[in-house]
Phi, psi and omega in degrees: 000127180267128177268132175257138177240151176241134178282138178295138178263002182262132178282143176284352187248310187208139178218164170244150175262113185224130180049041176077010180225159176272139177219144180285344178178160180202164181217139174244148176072202186240094178300332183281345180295157185283316188226356184281174180292140162203159177218122180239119171253093190282162177296147175254125185281154175305141182092350179244156178229354183266121178291152178255105184251131176223156177170167170248125190248139182231158176271182184294349176258004180083013179274131181297131179256306183193168172240140180242129178233115182047056175072008182241136175291134174247260177292133186209065183293338180272001179057040175294158185248131176259125183230127174287140174232163185305330182255005181163240179200165172219153175239128179224159178287163177298341177286347183099352181287128178287129174269315182211135171233129180241118178224134185245131178249145176264131179236164182309327184256013180141207185240148175225126180257134177252138181242130178236144177137166175245117182252135182243152175270186184288355173260359181084012180275134180288128181249335181209137178209161180286140175223103186064229177269357182253195181236137177253129179259133176248132179088188184291141179197154169265102189277348180223118173265134177258355173206161181303145180277112183221139176047044176082355176293148180274004176065028184232065184268073181285000000 
């Protein structure tokens, strides 16, 4: 009799709640692309507690808002505002509308990061939105990273 085993997809250290499951990291879109939509919630390594969020953000009409690289605003033609909060950070439009809120909680067994906001791609299609306390992904995505996403690697080194 052959026994089959499945490797746990949950990190013992840090996770995000996505589509009703815990995942150590995930990516939407094409991070390697020059100007298109992407959102990367990268793995958090042991000894760290701050999630690494990167992405290119668009509004509901497909207009480019800003780019975020490892939690820092880079290109920002819409003059969005990045604000630190006790549990993470948020980015909002000058109108006050929140684009993204990232908050991390510490639990007895590690960290869990919650993502809030409605993210659209360059066509104005909704790709990510809040669902309860978690995040709902719409469309294609790599929902589980098994290693940190680096230099175009898909973080899936099985």
